[in-house]
C-alpha positions as CSV (number, residue, x, y, z in Angstrom):
1,M,0.0,0.0,0.0
2,K,1.4,3.3,-0.9
3,I,1.2,6.6,1.2
4,V,2.0,10.1,0.6
5,I,2.8,12.4,3.5
6,V,2.3,16.2,3.3
7,D,3.7,18.4,6.0
8,D,6.0,21.4,6.2
9,E,7.8,20.2,9.1
10,R,10.8,18.2,8.0
11,S,11.1,16.3,11.4
12,I,7.5,15.0,11.3
13,R,7.9,14.0,7.7
14,R,11.1,12.1,8.5
15,S,9.8,10.3,11.6
16,L,6.6,9.3,9.9
17,E,8.5,8.2,6.9
18,M,10.7,5.9,8.9
19,F,7.9,4.4,11.0
20,L,5.6,3.6,8.1
21,A,8.4,2.3,6.0
22,K,9.3,-0.1,8.8
23,K,5.7,-1.3,8.7
24,G,6.1,-2.2,5.0
25,Y,4.3,0.8,3.3
26,G,5.7,2.6,0.3
27,V,6.1,6.2,1.5
28,L,6.7,9.5,-0.4
29,T,6.8,13.0,1.1
30,A,6.1,16.6,0.2
31,E,6.6,19.8,2.2
32,N,3.8,21.8,0.7
33,G,0.4,21.4,-1.0
34,E,1.5,22.1,-4.6
35,S,4.4,19.6,-4.7
36,G,2.1,17.2,-2.7
37,L,-0.6,17.3,-5.4
38,L,1.9,16.6,-8.2
39,I,3.1,13.5,-6.2
40,I,-0.3,12.4,-5.6
41,D,-1.4,12.8,-9.3
42,R,1.5,10.9,-10.5
43,E,1.6,8.0,-8.0
44,Q,-2.1,7.6,-7.1
45,P,-1.4,6.5,-3.5
46,D,-4.0,4.7,-1.3
47,I,-3.5,7.2,1.6
48,V,-2.6,10.6,2.0
49,I,-1.5,11.9,5.4
50,L,-2.0,15.7,5.2
51,D,-1.3,18.7,7.6
52,I,-4.1,21.4,7.7
53,R,-1.6,24.2,8.1
54,L,0.7,24.6,5.0
55,P,2.6,27.5,3.5
56,G,0.9,28.6,0.4
57,M,-1.9,26.2,-0.5
58,S,-3.7,25.2,2.7
59,G,-4.4,21.5,3.8
60,L,-8.2,22.0,3.1
61,E,-7.4,23.2,-0.4
62,V,-5.4,20.2,-0.9
63,L,-8.0,18.0,0.5
64,R,-10.7,19.5,-1.9
65,S,-8.4,18.9,-4.7
66,V,-7.6,15.4,-3.8
67,R,-11.3,14.6,-3.2
68,G,-12.2,16.2,-6.6
69,R,-9.5,14.5,-8.5
70,H,-9.2,11.2,-6.8
71,P,-12.3,10.4,-4.8
72,T,-10.8,6.7,-3.9
73,I,-8.0,8.1,-2.1
74,S,-8.3,8.3,1.8
75,V,-7.0,11.5,3.3
76,I,-6.0,11.5,7.0
77,M,-5.7,15.1,8.2
78,M,-3.3,16.4,10.9
79,T,-3.4,19.4,12.9
80,A,-1.8,21.1,15.9
81,F,-4.8,23.2,16.4
82,H,-8.2,22.2,18.0
83,D,-10.8,23.8,15.9
84,M,-14.4,22.7,15.7
85,D,-15.2,24.6,12.5
86,T,-12.0,23.1,10.5
87,T,-12.8,19.6,11.8
88,I,-16.4,19.8,10.6
89,E,-15.2,21.3,7.3
90,A,-12.5,18.6,6.7
91,M,-15.0,15.9,7.4
92,K,-17.6,17.3,5.2
93,L,-14.9,17.7,2.4
94,G,-14.3,13.9,2.8
95,A,-11.4,13.5,5.2
96,Y,-11.2,9.9,6.5
97,E,-9.9,10.7,9.9
98,Y,-8.7,13.8,11.8
99,I,-5.7,13.5,14.1
100,H,-4.2,16.1,16.4
101,K,-0.5,16.8,17.0
102,P,1.7,15.8,18.6
103,I,0.8,12.7,16.7
104,D,-0.2,9.7,18.7
105,I,1.4,7.0,16.6
106,D,-0.9,4.2,17.7
107,E,-3.9,6.4,16.7
108,L,-2.5,7.1,13.3
109,E,-1.6,3.3,12.8
110,I,-5.2,2.4,13.7
111,A,-6.5,4.8,11.2
112,I,-4.3,3.5,8.4
113,E,-5.2,-0.1,9.3
114,K,-8.9,0.8,9.1
115,V,-8.2,2.1,5.4
116,A,-6.4,-1.2,4.8
117,R,-9.2,-3.3,5.8
118,N,-11.7,-1.3,3.8
119,I,-9.5,-1.5,0.8
120,K,-9.2,-5.2,1.2
121,L,-13.1,-5.7,1.7
122,S,-14.3,-3.3,-1.2
123,G,-11.3,-2.7,-3.2
124,R,-11.5,1.1,-3.0
125,L,-13.3,3.4,-0.7
126,D,-16.3,5.4,-1.9
127,D,-16.7,9.0,-1.3
128,L,-17.5,9.8,2.4
129,I,-19.1,13.0,1.8
130,T,-19.8,15.4,-1.1
131,E,-18.5,18.8,-1.0
132,I,-20.8,21.7,-0.4
133,S,-20.2,25.3,0.5
134,R,-20.5,26.6,4.1
135,D,-21.8,30.0,3.8
136,Y,-24.3,29.7,6.4
137,K,-22.8,29.3,9.9
138,V,-24.6,30.6,13.0
139,H,-23.4,28.4,16.0
140,N,-20.1,27.3,17.6
141,I,-19.5,24.3,19.8
142,V,-16.3,24.5,21.9
143,G,-14.2,21.4,22.8
144,T,-10.8,19.7,22.4
145,T,-11.2,16.5,24.1
146,P,-11.4,13.2,22.0
147,A,-15.2,12.9,22.7
148,M,-16.0,16.4,21.4
149,Q,-13.8,15.8,18.4
150,E,-15.7,12.8,17.6
151,I,-18.9,14.8,17.8
152,F,-17.5,17.3,15.3
153,K,-16.7,14.4,12.8
154,L,-20.1,13.0,13.1
155,I,-21.7,16.6,12.7
156,G,-19.6,16.8,9.4
157,L,-20.8,13.5,8.2
158,V,-24.5,13.7,9.0
159,S,-24.9,17.3,7.7
160,E,-24.5,16.2,4.3
161,N,-27.5,13.8,4.3
162,R,-31.2,13.4,5.9
163,A,-30.4,10.7,8.2
164,T,-32.3,10.6,11.4
165,V,-30.2,11.5,14.4
166,L,-30.7,10.7,18.0
167,I,-28.7,12.9,20.6
168,Q,-28.2,11.8,24.1
169,G,-26.8,13.5,27.0
170,E,-27.4,15.1,30.4
171,S,-29.5,18.3,30.8
172,G,-27.3,21.3,30.0
173,T,-24.7,19.6,27.8
174,G,-25.9,21.5,24.4
175,K,-28.0,18.9,22.6
176,E,-30.1,21.4,20.9
177,L,-27.1,23.5,19.9
178,I,-25.7,20.2,18.2
179,A,-28.9,19.8,16.6
180,K,-28.9,23.4,15.3
181,T,-25.2,23.0,14.1
182,I,-26.2,20.0,12.0
183,H,-29.0,21.9,10.4
184,Y,-27.1,25.1,9.8
185,N,-24.1,23.3,8.3
186,S,-26.4,21.2,5.9
187,A,-27.5,22.0,2.3
188,Y,-30.9,22.8,3.8
189,A,-29.8,25.6,6.2
190,K,-32.1,28.1,4.7
191,E,-35.0,25.9,5.4
192,P,-36.9,26.0,8.9
193,F,-35.6,24.6,12.0
194,V,-38.6,23.6,14.1
195,P,-38.2,22.5,17.8
196,V,-40.9,20.4,19.4
197,N,-40.6,20.4,23.3
198,C,-41.9,16.8,24.1
199,S,-41.9,17.3,27.9
200,V,-44.7,19.9,27.8
201,L,-46.7,18.4,24.8
202,V,-50.1,17.5,26.1
203,E,-51.1,14.1,24.8
204,S,-54.5,15.1,23.7
205,L,-53.1,17.9,21.6
206,F,-50.2,16.0,20.0
207,A,-51.6,15.2,16.6
208,S,-52.9,18.9,16.3
209,E,-49.6,20.4,17.2
210,L,-47.7,18.0,15.0
211,F,-49.9,17.3,12.2
212,G,-52.1,20.5,12.2
213,H,-56.0,20.5,11.9
214,E,-58.8,21.7,9.7
215,K,-61.3,24.3,10.8
216,G,-64.0,22.7,12.6
217,A,-62.1,19.4,13.4
218,F,-62.9,19.8,17.0
219,T,-64.4,22.3,19.5
220,G,-62.3,25.5,19.3
221,A,-60.9,24.7,15.9
222,A,-62.0,28.0,14.5
223,Y,-59.4,28.0,11.7
224,Q,-57.1,25.7,9.7
225,K,-53.8,25.3,11.5
226,R,-50.5,23.9,9.9
227,G,-48.7,21.5,12.4
228,K,-45.0,21.5,13.2
229,I,-44.0,18.8,10.6
230,E,-45.8,20.9,7.8
231,L,-43.9,24.1,9.0
232,A,-40.7,22.4,8.9
233,Q,-41.0,21.9,5.1
234,N,-37.7,20.5,3.9
235,G,-35.7,21.6,7.0
236,T,-35.4,20.0,10.4
237,I,-37.9,18.8,13.1
238,F,-36.2,18.7,16.4
239,F,-37.9,16.5,19.0
240,D,-36.5,17.6,22.4
241,E,-36.8,15.3,25.5
242,I,-38.2,12.5,23.3
243,G,-37.9,10.1,26.2
244,D,-41.0,11.9,27.8
245,I,-43.5,11.0,25.4
246,S,-46.4,8.7,26.3
247,P,-47.0,5.3,24.8
248,T,-49.9,6.6,22.8
249,V,-47.9,9.3,21.4
250,Q,-45.1,7.0,20.6
251,V,-47.3,4.9,18.4
252,K,-48.4,8.0,16.3
253,L,-44.7,9.2,16.0
254,L,-43.7,5.8,14.9
255,R,-46.4,5.7,12.2
256,F,-45.3,9.0,10.8
257,L,-41.5,8.0,10.8
258,Q,-42.4,4.8,8.9
259,E,-44.6,6.3,6.3
260,R,-43.5,10.0,6.2
261,E,-47.1,10.8,5.5
262,F,-49.8,12.4,7.7
263,E,-53.2,14.0,7.7
264,R,-54.3,17.1,9.4
265,V,-56.8,16.3,12.2
266,G,-60.2,16.4,10.8
267,G,-58.7,16.3,7.2
268,E,-58.7,13.7,4.4
269,E,-55.7,15.0,2.3
270,R,-52.6,12.8,2.7
271,L,-49.6,15.1,3.2
272,R,-46.0,14.1,2.8
273,S,-42.9,15.4,4.7
274,C,-39.2,15.4,3.6
275,A,-37.9,17.1,6.8
276,R,-35.0,15.6,8.8
277,I,-35.8,14.2,12.0
278,I,-33.3,14.9,15.0
279,A,-34.5,13.7,18.6
280,A,-32.6,14.4,21.9
281,T,-33.1,13.2,25.4
282,N,-31.4,13.3,28.8
283,R,-32.8,9.9,29.6
284,N,-31.3,6.4,28.7
285,L,-33.4,5.2,25.9
286,S,-32.1,1.8,25.9
287,K,-32.9,1.4,29.6
288,L,-36.4,2.6,28.9
289,V,-36.8,0.1,26.1
290,L,-35.7,-2.8,28.5
291,D,-38.1,-1.2,31.1
292,K,-40.9,-1.5,28.4
293,S,-41.8,2.2,28.8
294,F,-40.4,3.1,25.3
295,R,-41.1,1.2,22.1
296,E,-38.1,-0.7,20.8
297,D,-39.2,-0.2,17.1
298,L,-39.4,3.6,17.6
299,Y,-36.0,3.6,19.6
300,F,-34.3,1.9,16.5
301,R,-36.2,4.2,14.0
302,L,-34.6,7.3,15.9
303,K,-31.0,6.0,16.4
304,V,-30.0,5.8,12.8
305,V,-27.0,7.9,13.8
306,E,-26.5,8.4,17.6
307,I,-24.5,11.3,19.2
308,N,-23.6,10.8,22.9
309,V,-22.7,14.2,24.5
310,P,-20.3,14.0,27.5
311,P,-21.0,15.7,30.8
312,L,-18.9,18.7,31.5
313,R,-17.2,16.9,34.5
314,S,-15.8,14.4,32.2
315,R,-14.1,17.0,30.0
316,K,-12.9,19.5,32.4
317,S,-10.0,20.4,30.3
318,D,-12.4,22.2,28.0
319,I,-13.5,24.5,30.8
320,P,-11.0,27.3,29.9
321,L,-12.0,27.4,26.4
322,L,-15.6,27.3,27.3
323,V,-15.2,30.1,29.8
324,D,-13.5,32.3,27.1
325,H,-16.2,31.5,24.5
326,L,-19.0,32.2,27.1
327,L,-17.5,35.3,28.5
328,N,-17.3,36.8,25.0
329,K,-21.0,36.2,24.4
330,I,-22.0,37.4,27.9
331,N,-20.0,40.6,27.6
332,L,-21.7,41.4,24.3
333,D,-25.2,40.8,25.8
334,L,-24.5,42.8,28.9
335,H,-22.3,45.4,27.4
336,K,-19.5,44.6,29.8
337,N,-15.8,44.0,29.3
338,V,-14.8,41.2,31.9
339,T,-11.8,39.6,30.2
340,K,-9.2,38.7,32.8
341,I,-9.5,35.6,34.7
342,P,-6.8,35.0,37.5
343,W,-5.7,31.4,38.0
344,D,-7.1,30.9,41.2
345,T,-10.6,31.6,39.7
346,M,-9.9,29.3,36.9
347,D,-8.8,26.5,39.2
348,R,-12.0,27.0,41.2
349,L,-14.1,26.7,38.0
350,M,-12.4,23.6,37.2
351,S,-12.6,21.9,40.6
352,Y,-16.4,22.0,40.4
353,D,-18.4,19.0,38.9
354,W,-20.9,21.2,37.1
355,P,-24.1,18.9,37.6
356,G,-26.0,21.4,35.3
357,N,-23.1,21.2,32.8
358,V,-22.5,23.9,30.2
359,R,-25.9,25.6,30.9
360,E,-24.9,26.0,34.6
361,L,-21.5,27.3,33.7
362,E,-23.1,29.9,31.5
363,N,-25.6,31.0,34.3
364,V,-22.8,31.2,37.0
365,L,-20.6,33.3,34.6
366,T,-23.5,35.6,33.8
367,R,-24.2,36.3,37.4
368,A,-20.5,36.6,38.1
369,V,-20.0,39.1,35.4
370,V,-23.1,41.1,36.8
371,L,-21.5,41.1,40.1
372,S,-18.0,42.1,39.0
373,K,-16.4,45.3,39.3
374,G,-13.9,46.2,36.5
375,D,-12.5,43.9,34.0
376,I,-11.4,41.1,36.3
377,L,-13.4,37.9,37.1
378,S,-12.1,37.3,40.7
379,L,-13.3,34.7,43.1
380,D,-15.2,37.4,45.0
381,S,-17.5,37.7,41.9
382,F,-18.8,34.1,42.6
383,A,-19.8,34.6,46.3
384,D,-22.5,32.2,47.1
385,L,-22.8,31.3,43.2
386,L,-20.3,28.4,43.3
387,P,-20.7,25.9,45.9
388,Y,-17.7,23.7,47.0
389,D,-18.1,20.2,46.6
390,C,-16.4,19.3,49.9
391,P,-14.2,21.1,52.4
392,C,-10.5,21.0,51.6
393,A,-8.1,19.6,54.0
394,P,-5.3,22.0,55.2
395,P,-2.1,21.6,53.0
396,S,0.7,19.6,54.7
397,A,3.9,21.5,55.6
398,V,6.1,19.4,53.3
399,K,5.2,18.5,49.8
400,T,6.0,15.0,48.3
401,L,8.6,14.9,45.5
402,D,5.6,13.9,43.1
403,E,3.7,17.0,44.3
404,V,6.7,19.3,43.7
405,V,7.3,17.9,40.2
406,R,3.5,18.3,39.3
407,D,3.4,21.8,40.5
408,H,6.7,22.8,38.6
409,V,5.5,21.1,35.2
410,L,2.0,22.7,35.8
411,A,3.5,26.2,36.5
412,T,5.8,25.8,33.4
413,L,2.8,24.9,31.0
414,R,1.0,27.8,32.4
415,N,3.9,30.2,31.9
416,T,4.1,29.0,28.3
417,N,0.4,29.3,27.6
418,W,0.4,25.4,27.4
419,H,2.8,25.5,24.4
420,R,4.3,22.1,24.8
421,G,7.2,22.8,22.7
422,K,8.4,25.8,24.8
423,A,7.6,23.9,28.1
424,C,9.7,21.0,27.0
425,E,12.8,23.4,26.3
426,L,12.2,25.0,29.7
427,L,11.9,21.7,31.5
428,G,14.8,20.0,29.5
429,I,12.5,17.0,28.7
430,S,11.2,15.6,25.5
431,R,7.7,15.7,24.1
432,P,6.8,12.1,25.0
433,T,8.1,12.6,28.5
434,L,5.9,15.7,29.0
435,R,3.0,13.8,27.5
436,D,3.5,11.1,30.0
437,M,3.6,13.6,32.9
438,I,0.6,15.3,31.7
439,K,-1.3,12.0,32.0
440,K,0.3,10.9,35.1
441,Y,-0.5,14.0,36.9
442,N,-3.9,14.6,35.2
443,L,-2.8,18.1,34.4
444,L,-5.6,20.3,33.0
445,W,-5.5,23.8,31.6
């Protein structure tokens, strides 16, 4: 199998070339996008390993060209930057995988082996995604953890089709934001996005709310009303808290999902809907199925594509990014300019488990900004807003050696704004050693 590596860093090209050559692959390298395309056109490789930041022609431009000229070539993107928009764009353009630097060689090898297996089974890979423009963008999701990166990839993949999507996660994790991001990154972005709050939907009015009704269909029906499905047209219907609907409503919804046809209450005309269905819930639907409180056939109709959103407590390294993102939004809304965050404040925010997830974080930050004086978000701004999970024990007089090492490494990372290359130089250690320390001591930004 033949692989082309396109990266402007000579050390990365050389190390990957040596590793892959030892694995038996034929390897060619290029230092920029233009020379990389010439090699790809000439050699017709099976895989291209492509850096997203290149001098001259960008990695996304190279990706676009490769997918247009050679749709059977699998492209694995590499980047040192954690950027949701770029991840989604790369996946929409047809990237096979998206890997962050410093490269985890095991992750890269797994991605290459997946390509090899697919080639063996089907000869060549079909296009993953067709290219479309992204002129319509209104939302932004923040996250650099592996779980969030997988969500970005799924958004890029499903935004190019009308597959039904089930989003599961705790309250406040941003399920509706993900649904909107899928919709507004799709080819149907200018069509309506229609939310349906299932938790407050009265069972007796479900058919009228969803399908509409004709004038005189029942007492009080003084005029014809179009339902949510009809209003969605070719856009998206978002069923929020789908786990809360009753068994009777489940039957009606299942019938619509199976046939994609409906009648207004009191009407005879059969209407058809092409709208995409996205459902979300903070409940465990598979457990509800086992408990016989949710229909199994409806569950499988809904989970064509499943996205599981992690709680904030399991991705605390994203908190500094979320705080920065949310502060920008809050400052704009409140006409404030609170931009400076001392480390003791950030440490406090990261030590809390956030049972209300991102929604709770945003509410706490909003109240803290209102209470703040000046441009500093100090701990005093969080008085009575952020409870401590447990009382802290007094520090011991003498730290252990592990504690001293941990504190020194963390201080160095903070002083270099988490630039791992600079931190390695100051500490006099290699990148793998620093990476091991970050994992060992569970260091978070």
